[in-house]
DRENDO-1510 file (C-alpha; in Angstrom, 1 decimal, always signed):
<recs>
REC; n; res; u; v; w
REC; 1; MET; +65.8; +210.4; +61.4 .
REC; 2; THR; +65.4; +207.7; +64.0 .
REC; 3; ARG; +67.3; +204.6; +64.9 .
REC; 4; VAL; +64.4; +202.4; +63.9 .
REC; 5; ASP; +64.6; +200.7; +60.4 .
REC; 6; SER; +61.4; +201.7; +58.7 .
REC; 7; ARG; +61.0; +198.3; +57.0 .
REC; 8; ARG; +61.9; +195.8; +59.7 .
REC; 9; ASN; +61.0; +197.8; +62.8 .
REC; 10; ILE; +64.3; +196.9; +64.6 .
REC; 11; VAL; +67.0; +198.9; +66.2 .
REC; 12; LEU; +69.8; +199.8; +63.7 .
REC; 13; THR; +73.3; +198.4; +64.2 .
REC; 14; GLN; +76.2; +200.6; +65.1 .
REC; 15; SER; +77.4; +200.7; +61.5 .
REC; 16; GLU; +74.0; +201.6; +60.2 .
REC; 17; ARG; +73.7; +204.4; +62.8 .
REC; 18; LYS; +77.1; +205.7; +61.6 .
REC; 19; TRP; +75.6; +205.9; +58.1 .
REC; 20; PHE; +72.9; +208.3; +59.1 .
REC; 21; CYS; +74.8; +210.2; +61.8 .
REC; 22; SER; +76.1; +213.6; +60.5 .
REC; 23; ARG; +79.2; +215.5; +61.6 .
REC; 24; LYS; +76.8; +217.4; +64.0 .
REC; 25; ASN; +76.1; +214.1; +65.7 .
REC; 26; LYS; +72.5; +214.1; +64.5 .
REC; 27; TYR; +70.7; +211.5; +62.4 .
REC; 28; GLY; +69.7; +212.7; +59.0 .
REC; 29; LEU; +69.9; +212.4; +55.2 .
REC; 30; ASN; +72.3; +214.2; +52.8 .
REC; 31; LEU; +70.2; +216.4; +50.5 .
REC; 32; GLN; +72.0; +217.7; +47.4 .
REC; 33; ALA; +70.2; +220.5; +45.7 .
REC; 34; ILE; +70.7; +223.0; +42.9 .
REC; 35; CYS; +68.8; +226.3; +42.8 .
REC; 36; ASP; +68.6; +229.3; +40.5 .
REC; 37; SER; +69.0; +233.1; +41.3 .
REC; 38; ARG; +65.4; +233.2; +42.5 .
REC; 39; LYS; +66.2; +230.4; +45.0 .
REC; 40; ARG; +63.9; +227.9; +43.2 .
REC; 41; PHE; +65.1; +224.3; +43.5 .
REC; 42; LEU; +66.0; +222.9; +40.0 .
REC; 43; ASP; +67.3; +219.5; +41.2 .
REC; 44; LEU; +67.1; +217.4; +44.4 .
REC; 45; SER; +68.9; +214.2; +45.2 .
REC; 46; ILE; +68.5; +212.3; +48.5 .
REC; 47; LEU; +70.5; +209.2; +48.1 .
REC; 48; PHE; +72.9; +209.1; +51.1 .
REC; 49; GLY; +72.9; +209.2; +54.9 .
REC; 50; GLY; +74.1; +212.1; +56.9 .
REC; 51; SER; +77.6; +210.7; +57.3 .
REC; 52; SER; +78.4; +211.0; +53.6 .
REC; 53; SER; +80.4; +213.9; +52.3 .
REC; 54; ASP; +78.8; +216.4; +49.9 .
REC; 55; LEU; +81.3; +215.3; +47.2 .
REC; 56; ILE; +80.4; +211.6; +47.4 .
REC; 57; ALA; +76.6; +212.4; +47.5 .
REC; 58; PHE; +77.0; +214.7; +44.4 .
REC; 59; GLU; +79.2; +212.4; +42.4 .
REC; 60; SER; +76.6; +209.6; +42.9 .
REC; 61; SER; +73.6; +211.8; +42.0 .
REC; 62; PRO; +71.7; +211.4; +38.7 .
REC; 63; ILE; +72.3; +215.1; +37.8 .
REC; 64; ARG; +76.1; +214.5; +38.0 .
REC; 65; GLN; +75.9; +212.0; +35.1 .
REC; 66; LYS; +73.7; +214.3; +33.0 .
REC; 67; LEU; +76.1; +217.2; +33.5 .
REC; 68; GLU; +78.7; +215.2; +31.5 .
REC; 69; GLN; +76.4; +215.0; +28.5 .
REC; 70; PRO; +77.2; +217.5; +25.7 .
REC; 71; GLY; +74.6; +220.2; +25.5 .
REC; 72; PHE; +72.9; +219.4; +28.8 .
REC; 73; LEU; +74.2; +222.6; +30.3 .
REC; 74; ALA; +74.1; +225.6; +27.9 .
REC; 75; ASP; +77.3; +227.4; +26.9 .
REC; 76; GLY; +78.2; +230.0; +29.5 .
REC; 77; LEU; +76.3; +228.4; +32.3 .
REC; 78; CYS; +77.8; +226.5; +35.3 .
REC; 79; LEU; +77.1; +225.5; +38.9 .
REC; 80; PHE; +78.7; +227.3; +41.9 .
REC; 81; GLY; +79.8; +225.0; +44.7 .
REC; 82; ASP; +82.0; +225.5; +47.8 .
REC; 83; ASN; +85.3; +223.8; +48.5 .
REC; 84; ALA; +83.5; +220.5; +49.3 .
REC; 85; TYR; +83.3; +220.0; +45.6 .
REC; 86; VAL; +85.8; +219.7; +42.7 .
REC; 87; ASN; +86.4; +222.4; +40.2 .
REC; 88; THR; +85.3; +221.0; +36.8 .
REC; 89; LYS; +84.0; +222.1; +33.4 .
REC; 90; PHE; +80.5; +222.4; +34.8 .
REC; 91; MET; +81.2; +223.6; +38.4 .
REC; 92; ALA; +83.2; +226.6; +39.6 .
REC; 93; THR; +84.6; +226.5; +43.1 .
REC; 94; PRO; +86.5; +229.0; +45.2 .
REC; 95; TYR; +90.3; +229.3; +45.2 .
REC; 96; VAL; +92.0; +228.3; +48.4 .
REC; 97; LYS; +94.6; +230.6; +49.9 .
REC; 98; SER; +97.3; +227.9; +49.5 .
REC; 99; HIS; +96.7; +228.1; +45.7 .
REC; 100; ARG; +100.0; +228.8; +43.9 .
REC; 101; GLY; +100.2; +232.5; +43.0 .
REC; 102; TRP; +97.4; +233.6; +45.3 .
REC; 103; SER; +96.7; +237.3; +44.9 .
REC; 104; ASP; +94.0; +240.0; +45.5 .
REC; 105; LEU; +92.5; +238.9; +42.2 .
REC; 106; HIS; +91.8; +235.4; +43.6 .
REC; 107; ASP; +90.3; +237.0; +46.7 .
REC; 108; ASN; +88.1; +239.3; +44.5 .
REC; 109; TYR; +86.9; +236.2; +42.6 .
REC; 110; ASN; +86.1; +234.4; +45.8 .
REC; 111; PHE; +84.0; +237.2; +47.0 .
REC; 112; TYR; +82.1; +237.5; +43.7 .
REC; 113; HIS; +81.7; +233.7; +43.8 .
REC; 114; SER; +80.3; +233.8; +47.4 .
REC; 115; GLN; +77.7; +236.4; +46.4 .
REC; 116; LEU; +76.4; +234.0; +43.8 .
REC; 117; ARG; +76.6; +230.8; +45.8 .
REC; 118; ILE; +74.8; +232.3; +48.8 .
REC; 119; ASN; +71.6; +231.8; +46.9 .
REC; 120; ILE; +71.5; +228.1; +47.8 .
REC; 121; GLU; +72.2; +228.9; +51.5 .
REC; 122; CYS; +69.3; +231.4; +51.4 .
REC; 123; ALA; +67.1; +228.8; +49.6 .
REC; 124; PHE; +67.7; +226.2; +52.4 .
REC; 125; GLY; +67.2; +228.9; +55.0 .
REC; 126; ILE; +63.8; +230.0; +53.5 .
REC; 127; LEU; +62.7; +226.4; +53.2 .
REC; 128; CYS; +63.5; +225.5; +56.8 .
REC; 129; GLN; +62.1; +228.8; +58.2 .
REC; 130; ARG; +58.8; +228.3; +56.3 .
REC; 131; TRP; +58.2; +224.7; +57.2 .
REC; 132; GLY; +58.6; +223.8; +60.9 .
REC; 133; PHE; +58.7; +220.1; +60.1 .
REC; 134; LEU; +62.3; +220.6; +58.9 .
REC; 135; ARG; +63.5; +222.2; +62.2 .
REC; 136; LYS; +62.9; +219.3; +64.4 .
REC; 137; PRO; +63.4; +215.5; +64.4 .
REC; 138; ALA; +61.0; +213.5; +62.3 .
REC; 139; PRO; +58.4; +211.5; +64.1 .
REC; 140; LYS; +59.4; +207.8; +64.6 .
REC; 141; LYS; +56.2; +206.7; +62.9 .
REC; 142; TYR; +57.5; +208.1; +59.5 .
REC; 143; SER; +59.5; +205.7; +57.3 .
REC; 144; ILE; +62.6; +206.9; +55.4 .
REC; 145; LYS; +60.7; +206.9; +52.1 .
REC; 146; LYS; +57.9; +209.0; +53.6 .
REC; 147; ILE; +60.4; +211.6; +55.0 .
REC; 148; MET; +62.0; +211.8; +51.5 .
REC; 149; ALA; +58.7; +212.3; +49.8 .
REC; 150; PHE; +57.7; +214.9; +52.4 .
REC; 151; VAL; +60.9; +216.9; +51.9 .
REC; 152; SER; +60.4; +216.7; +48.1 .
REC; 153; CYS; +56.9; +217.9; +48.5 .
REC; 154; LEU; +58.0; +220.9; +50.6 .
REC; 155; CYS; +60.6; +221.8; +48.0 .
REC; 156; ARG; +57.8; +221.8; +45.3 .
REC; 157; LEU; +55.7; +224.0; +47.5 .
REC; 158; HIS; +58.7; +226.3; +48.0 .
REC; 159; ASN; +59.0; +226.7; +44.3 .
REC; 160; PHE; +55.2; +227.2; +43.9 .
REC; 161; LEU; +55.3; +230.1; +46.5 .
REC; 162; ILE; +58.1; +231.8; +44.7 .
REC; 163; ASP; +56.2; +231.5; +41.4 .
REC; 164; GLN; +53.1; +233.0; +42.9 .
REC; 165; ASN; +54.9; +235.7; +44.9 .
REC; 166; PRO; +58.3; +236.7; +43.6 .
REC; 167; MET; +59.1; +238.6; +46.8 .
REC; 168; TYR; +59.0; +235.2; +48.7 .
REC; 169; GLY; +62.5; +234.4; +47.4 .
REC; 170; SER; +63.6; +237.8; +46.0 .
REC; 171; SER; +67.3; +238.5; +45.7 .
REC; 172; MET; +69.3; +241.5; +44.6 .
REC; 173; LEU; +72.4; +239.4; +44.1 .
REC; 174; ALA; +71.6; +238.1; +40.6 .
REC; 175; PRO; +69.0; +239.0; +37.9 .
REC; 176; THR; +65.7; +237.1; +37.8 .
REC; 177; PRO; +65.8; +234.5; +34.9 .
REC; 178; ARG; +63.0; +234.4; +32.5 .
REC; 179; ASP; +63.3; +230.7; +31.9 .
REC; 180; ALA; +60.5; +228.4; +32.8 .
REC; 181; TYR; +61.1; +225.0; +34.5 .
REC; 182; HIS; +58.9; +222.0; +35.0 .
REC; 183; LEU; +59.3; +219.0; +37.2 .
REC; 184; SER; +59.9; +215.5; +36.1 .
REC; 185; CYS; +60.8; +212.4; +38.1 .
REC; 186; GLU; +64.4; +211.0; +37.9 .
REC; 187; GLY; +63.4; +207.3; +38.1 .
REC; 188; GLN; +64.9; +204.7; +40.3 .
REC; 189; VAL; +68.5; +204.8; +41.3 .
REC; 190; ASP; +69.9; +201.7; +43.0 .
REC; 191; VAL; +72.2; +202.5; +45.9 .
REC; 192; SER; +74.3; +199.3; +45.9 .
REC; 193; GLU; +77.3; +200.0; +48.2 .
REC; 194; ARG; +79.0; +202.5; +50.4 .
REC; 195; ARG; +82.3; +204.2; +49.4 .
REC; 196; ASP; +83.9; +204.1; +52.8 .
REC; 197; GLY; +83.4; +200.5; +53.9 .
REC; 198; TYR; +80.2; +200.7; +55.8 .
REC; 199; PRO; +77.4; +198.2; +55.2 .
REC; 200; LEU; +74.7; +198.4; +52.5 .
REC; 201; VAL; +72.5; +201.4; +52.7 .
REC; 202; PRO; +68.8; +200.8; +53.4 .
REC; 203; ASN; +67.1; +200.6; +50.0 .
REC; 204; ASP; +64.6; +203.2; +51.2 .
REC; 205; LEU; +67.0; +205.7; +49.7 .
REC; 206; SER; +66.7; +204.4; +46.2 .
REC; 207; GLY; +65.3; +206.9; +43.7 .
REC; 208; GLY; +65.3; +209.9; +46.1 .
REC; 209; GLY; +65.4; +212.8; +43.6 .
REC; 210; GLU; +63.6; +215.3; +41.6 .
REC; 211; HIS; +64.7; +217.4; +38.6 .
REC; 212; PHE; +63.5; +220.5; +36.8 .
REC; 213; ASP; +64.3; +220.2; +33.1 .
REC; 214; ASP; +65.1; +223.4; +31.2 .
REC; 215; ASP; +63.1; +223.5; +28.0 .
REC; 216; THR; +64.8; +226.6; +26.7 .
REC; 217; GLN; +68.5; +225.7; +27.1 .
REC; 218; ARG; +69.0; +225.2; +23.3 .
REC; 219; THR; +67.7; +228.6; +22.4 .
REC; 220; ARG; +70.2; +230.5; +24.5 .
REC; 221; ARG; +73.2; +232.2; +23.0 .
REC; 222; SER; +76.6; +231.5; +24.4 .
REC; 223; THR; +77.7; +234.0; +27.0 .
REC; 224; VAL; +81.4; +232.9; +27.0 .
REC; 225; PRO; +83.6; +235.7; +25.6 .
REC; 226; ARG; +85.5; +234.8; +22.5 .
REC; 227; GLY; +88.9; +233.3; +23.3 .
REC; 228; LEU; +87.8; +231.8; +26.6 .
REC; 229; GLU; +86.0; +228.7; +25.3 .
REC; 230; ASN; +88.6; +226.2; +26.3 .
REC; 231; MET; +89.0; +227.4; +29.8 .
REC; 232; LEU; +87.2; +226.0; +32.8 .
REC; 233; PRO; +84.4; +228.2; +34.1 .
REC; 234; ARG; +86.4; +229.3; +37.2 .
REC; 235; GLU; +89.2; +230.6; +35.0 .
REC; 236; GLN; +86.7; +232.3; +32.7 .
REC; 237; LEU; +84.9; +234.0; +35.6 .
REC; 238; MET; +88.1; +235.2; +37.2 .
REC; 239; ILE; +89.1; +236.9; +33.9 .
REC; 240; GLN; +85.6; +238.5; +33.7 .
REC; 241; VAL; +85.8; +239.6; +37.4 .
REC; 242; SER; +89.2; +241.2; +36.7 .
REC; 243; ASP; +88.0; +242.9; +33.5 .
REC; 244; SER; +84.9; +244.2; +35.2 .
REC; 245; GLY; +86.8; +245.6; +38.1 .
REC; 246; PHE; +85.0; +243.7; +40.9 .
REC; 247; VAL; +86.7; +243.9; +44.2 .
REC; 248; ARG; +86.0; +242.7; +47.7 .
REC; 249; PRO; +84.5; +245.6; +49.7 .
REC; 250; SER; +86.8; +246.9; +52.4 .
REC; 251; VAL; +85.6; +246.7; +56.1 .
REC; 252; THR; +86.0; +249.9; +58.0 .
</recs>
């Protein structure tokens, strides 16, 4: 990111600079993404500046609204997010040590959770390592919209390379799914206001997202054990971790 507004070619105000400045004191955009066990990106959302928290960016993304729709996410499936997000019926987050009744079982669950969630960290790492454009500041001549389109294009190429060569994003942490995904555009999303009192976001961020629809979700059978249907995914998973005997490996 640069300090120059891509539409008016003027220096941004202090408040606008705060909008794009991340906690690392660098200008950028907040990219929210979902990936599968093969590290293929299933959904992208670029709607907020670097100063926004992951929770605000996710709560305002188009995929967040779709996750609330009955049947959008097949039974037994959920997202895995870190503690920046909220534990819900469609997302499992880690337990914090201040959780009432904290025990080794919670710690074992957190380790199992981290082994699944690390796929998104690896996906971003592979993406940035592959494309040098993402490891340095974007040229000033590029508009915000062009940067968004470029990042989206690189994510598409990332998926293409994995499809062509499975070893490109191979992982032993989770089984390789057989489901096929295809890409469709989300449509325009109007960013009308900020949540924390800063001025209006440049409209260049409107409609910054891509989504891979799952055509086979309705053909899947539920993987939720009988009797756990009314529990949140995190509680379901912790019971399964306990029953399966998963433990955090000891460090010697």
